[in-house]
N, C-alpha and C positions, 0 to 999 in steps of 0.2 A: 475616586478620591485622589488628590494630589499626592505624589510621593514626597517624603521628607526632602527638603531642599539641601543642596550642597552649596556651601559658601553663602555669601550675602545675596539676598533676593530683594525684590521690590522694583517697581518701574520708575523711570525718571519722571519727576513731577516738578512743576514750577511753583515757587513760593510766591507770596504777594508782591515781592519786588521783581519777579520775573526771572529769578536766578534758579537754574535747574539744580535739583538736589535729589538724593536717593530717598524715596519715601517708603512708609510702611504700607503694606497691601494686605491687611487682615480681611478675612472673609468668613461668611457663614455658608455652609454647603448643605443642601437638602437632597436626600436620596429618596426617590419615590418610584413605584413601579412604572415602567416605561409607558404603559397605557394611560397613566394619570397625568402626563405632562400638560395636556390641554387644560384639564381642570385646575392644575396648579397655576398656570399662567392666567387663567380667568380669575382665580382667587387673588393673585397678585395685582391684577388690574383693578380690583375692588379696593386695594390699598393705595391707589394713585390719588393725588390731590384732585378734587373736583374742578379746581380752577386752572388746572394745567392746560396750556394752550399749545398743543402740538397736533398736527394732522394725524388721524388714525392710521395705524400701521397694520397692514394685512400680512399675516404670517401663514404660510402653508407648511404644515407639519409632516413628518414622515407618516405615510399612510394616506395622505391627501386631505386631512381635515384642515379647515381654515378657521383662524380666529383673528379678531381685530383687537389691537392693544393700544393703550394711550401712552405709548413710549416711542422712542426712536431706536434704530439699529445702526450703530456706527454713525450716530447723529444725523441720520437720514430717515425719511418717511416713505421711501419707495417700497413696494411690496417685497417681501423676502420669501423665497422658495427654499424650504429645508427638506423637501420631499426626498432628495437624494443626498442630503448633507448630514454630517455627524454632529453638527453643533449650530447654535444660534447665539448671537451676541445682541444684547439689549442695553440701552442706557435708560435707567429707571429713576423715578422719584417716588418715594414711599412715605406714607404717613406713619409717624411714630408717636406714641405717648410721651409726654414730657416728664422725665424724672430729674433728679438733681444732676446726674451726669450729662443728660441732654442739655440742661440749662447751662452747664459749664461750657459745653461745646458751642452753643448758640447764645447770642444775646437775644433771648426770647422776648418778643413783644406780644401782648395779648391779642393784638389785631392779626397776628400770624396764625393763631390757633383756630382749628375748626370747632364745630359745635360740641365735640366730645373731648376737646383739649389736646388734640394732636397737632403736630407740626410736620410740614413737608421737608424731607431731607433728600437731597440729590446732588450730584449724580451718585447712584449706587449701580455699579456695572454688573450685569448678569450674564453669565455664560451658561447655556444649557448644553449638556452633553447627552445625546440621546441614547447611546448604548456603549458605555465605557467597557473596555476589555475586562477589567477586574470583576465587573458585575453587570453583564449585558442585559439582564432582566430589569435593571433599575437605571433610570436616568438620573443625572445629577443637575442641580440648579445651584450655581456658585455665585454668591452675591459679594462683590468686592468693594471695599471702601475706596473713595476717590482720593483721599488725603490721609496724611499721618494722623491728624487730629480726629478725623472720622474713624480711623482704625482703632484708636484708643477708646473712642466712644463705643464702638462695637464690642470691645473686650469688657468694658466696665458697666455698661448700662443694662439693667434688668429689663427695662422697657423695650429696648432694641432686641434683646434676646427673645422676649415674649412674642414679638412680631414674627420672628423666623420660626420659632417652635410652633406658634399657632398656625402658620402657613404649612408647616410640615404635617400637623395634625389634620387640617382641613383637606389637604391633598392626598391623604392616605399614605403619607411618607413613612418610611421605616426608621429613618435616622436623620439627625441634624448635628453637624459638628462645627466648631469654631476653630479656624486656622489662624494662629498668631505667628506664623513664619518661624516656628521652632520645630524640633523633632517630635513634639508631643501635641496632639490635637485634643481639644476639649469636646467630649460628647455631651450634647445638651438635650437630646431627645432620642429615645430608642424604643421601637416596637410598642408605640402607644402610650409611653410614659415619659414625663420630664426626668432627666437624670443629670447628675454631675459626676462625670468619670473621665478618664483619659485613655487614649490609645497612642503609643503603647502604655500599658498599665497592668495592674494585677489581674484584672478580668480579661483583658484582650491584649495579648502579647504583640499583635501586629494588626495592620489594617485588614489583612485577609481573614483573621479571626473575627473581627467585627462584622465584616460582610457576611460571613458564614452564619451569623446569628439572625439575619434578616429572614422573614418568611419566604418560602419557596426556593431557597438557595440549595436545598438538597435534591432538587429534581434533576 
């Protein structure tokens, strides 16, 4: 889990006029047992748009398992070997249901929707950390919005939140948090249940306390 940031954060982004400005980098982060990463990525691949036209990306995970994903890594499609690496970077496009917040972010056209009313949103940048120091039994999958507008959509859209909590559930994840670049993280999913809580907060004074509540952390 990222530490609370000191000072202003956010990467330099270009607006529509090509002028560089400091943008918001809100993100959802899923924490799942390390052995579940392959399943989580396969579940994520099922959320990719069917019409996405990128060459398949072969990823070798720690332990040697290989999976093929419909995304790029650093905007390239060459095979990625993470067998001796601590992290994986992916550029993803994800299908989200359209609620009022998503409609506000997009000028949604019916022709852009799939058969169940979802729209493709990308890029969403994914960083997979395979064995973070704070919780080495759990990997993290951090999905970061590409623009300030998308960051605000991440924060406000129930549909977007449902996609990330749903992926947490299907991957056997213990926790999902929303990071809005403040000292407080919003907990959206914890140990099999949707939740609306914060860390720090009355229940969890620190990130370490939150991690201690996940299954298997007392071993």
